[in-house]
C-alpha positions as CSV (number, residue, x, y, z in Angstrom):
1,A,58.5,8.0,-45.7
2,S,60.4,5.0,-46.9
3,G,59.9,5.6,-50.6
4,F,59.2,3.2,-53.5
5,S,55.5,2.8,-52.9
6,V,53.8,0.9,-55.7
7,S,50.0,1.2,-55.8
8,G,47.7,-1.1,-57.7
9,G,44.0,-1.3,-58.1
10,A,41.6,1.5,-57.5
11,I,43.4,4.5,-56.1
12,R,42.4,8.1,-55.4
13,T,45.6,10.0,-56.3
14,D,43.9,13.3,-55.2
15,L,43.7,11.9,-51.7
16,D,47.1,10.2,-51.3
17,P,49.8,11.3,-53.7
18,G,52.4,9.5,-51.5
19,F,53.5,6.9,-54.0
20,D,56.1,6.7,-56.8
21,F,54.5,4.3,-59.2
22,A,51.2,2.6,-60.0
23,Y,50.7,-0.8,-61.5
24,D,48.0,-1.5,-64.1
25,I,46.9,-4.2,-66.5
26,E,45.8,-2.7,-69.8
27,G,43.1,-5.1,-71.1
28,P,41.8,-8.3,-69.6
29,P,43.6,-9.3,-66.3
30,E,44.5,-12.7,-67.7
31,S,46.1,-11.5,-70.9
32,G,46.4,-7.7,-70.7
33,R,49.7,-5.7,-70.9
34,K,51.2,-5.3,-67.4
35,V,52.7,-1.8,-66.9
36,M,54.3,0.3,-64.2
37,L,53.2,3.9,-64.4
38,P,55.5,6.6,-62.9
39,R,53.7,9.5,-61.2
40,A,54.2,11.8,-64.2
41,V,52.1,9.4,-66.4
42,L,49.2,9.9,-64.0
43,G,49.6,13.7,-64.2
44,I,51.2,14.1,-60.8
45,S,54.3,16.1,-60.8
46,S,56.9,15.8,-58.1
47,T,58.7,18.6,-56.4
48,G,62.5,18.5,-56.5
49,T,65.0,17.7,-59.2
50,A,64.1,14.1,-60.1
51,E,60.9,12.4,-61.1
52,P,60.3,8.8,-60.1
53,G,61.6,6.6,-62.9
54,V,62.2,3.0,-64.1
55,M,65.1,1.6,-66.1
56,R,65.1,-2.0,-67.4
57,R,68.4,-3.9,-66.9
58,E,69.8,-7.0,-68.5
59,E,72.1,-8.1,-65.6
60,T,70.9,-10.6,-63.1
61,F,69.5,-9.2,-59.8
62,D,72.7,-9.8,-58.0
63,E,74.9,-8.3,-60.7
64,I,73.1,-4.9,-60.5
65,D,75.5,-3.1,-58.1
66,A,74.7,0.6,-58.5
67,A,71.9,2.8,-59.8
68,P,72.8,5.2,-62.7
69,S,72.1,8.9,-62.2
70,N,70.2,9.4,-65.4
71,G,68.3,7.5,-68.2
72,Y,65.1,6.5,-66.3
73,V,61.7,6.4,-68.0
74,T,59.6,9.0,-66.2
75,D,56.9,10.0,-68.6
76,S,55.5,6.8,-70.1
77,A,54.1,3.4,-69.1
78,V,56.8,0.7,-68.8
79,T,55.7,-2.8,-69.8
80,V,56.9,-5.4,-67.3
81,A,57.2,-9.2,-67.6
82,L,58.0,-12.1,-65.3
83,G,61.8,-12.4,-64.6
84,E,62.7,-8.9,-65.8
85,R,64.8,-6.6,-63.7
86,Y,64.7,-2.9,-63.2
87,V,66.5,-0.1,-61.4
88,I,64.0,2.3,-59.7
89,R,64.4,5.9,-58.7
90,S,62.0,7.5,-56.2
91,R,60.7,11.0,-56.1
92,V,62.8,13.4,-54.0
93,I,62.0,12.4,-50.4
94,C,65.3,12.8,-48.5
95,E,66.0,16.0,-46.6
96,L,69.1,16.3,-48.7
97,G,67.0,16.9,-51.8
98,V,67.8,13.6,-53.5
99,P,65.9,10.5,-54.4
100,L,66.3,6.9,-53.2
101,Y,67.2,4.0,-55.4
102,A,66.3,0.3,-55.6
103,K,66.6,-2.7,-57.8
104,V,63.6,-5.0,-58.4
105,E,62.9,-8.3,-60.2
106,I,59.4,-9.3,-61.3
107,I,58.8,-12.6,-59.5
108,G,55.1,-13.0,-60.0
109,F,51.6,-11.6,-60.7
110,E,49.0,-12.6,-58.2
111,D,45.4,-11.4,-57.8
112,N,46.0,-8.5,-60.2
113,S,49.1,-7.5,-58.1
114,L,52.8,-7.2,-59.0
115,V,55.1,-9.3,-56.8
116,L,58.7,-8.0,-56.6
117,K,62.0,-9.1,-55.2
118,R,63.7,-5.9,-54.2
119,L,66.6,-4.3,-52.5
120,K,66.5,-0.6,-51.8
121,N,69.1,1.8,-50.5
122,V,67.5,3.9,-47.8
123,N,70.6,6.0,-47.4
124,C,70.0,9.5,-48.9
125,G,72.4,10.3,-51.8
126,Y,73.8,6.8,-52.2
127,R,73.3,4.7,-55.4
128,S,74.9,1.5,-54.3
129,L,72.5,-1.5,-54.7
130,E,74.4,-4.2,-52.9
131,P,73.6,-5.6,-49.4
132,G,75.5,-3.9,-46.5
133,L,76.6,-0.4,-46.0
134,P,76.8,1.7,-49.1
135,D,80.0,3.0,-50.6
136,S,78.6,5.0,-53.5
């Protein structure tokens, strides 16, 4: 699995728990609160030492160079807005028993979907969020 699956719309979590976050609009689609929901909010626990989590960041997308180890929101809805940036931690999916990390920027909302600019580090155990080979 590549990690960082975001599901939106109608989803049967009992049939396919292979995602890290869900996207929802609380209220009318045109004006409702847009939220990312980590698995734990949906009542789905993850095996391993880390739950999927979201952390809002103030830096520009390019300035985010590494993912922190801790401090992620894992147990509540995270309100998202156009132009905001986040560091994301997946559930533990690597054979080394560690999560993967990514950075995302909200670049749009289309047809009740969340549109992201993203860069993920697919190297197990590395938290670097810069293009190229990771160094940490």
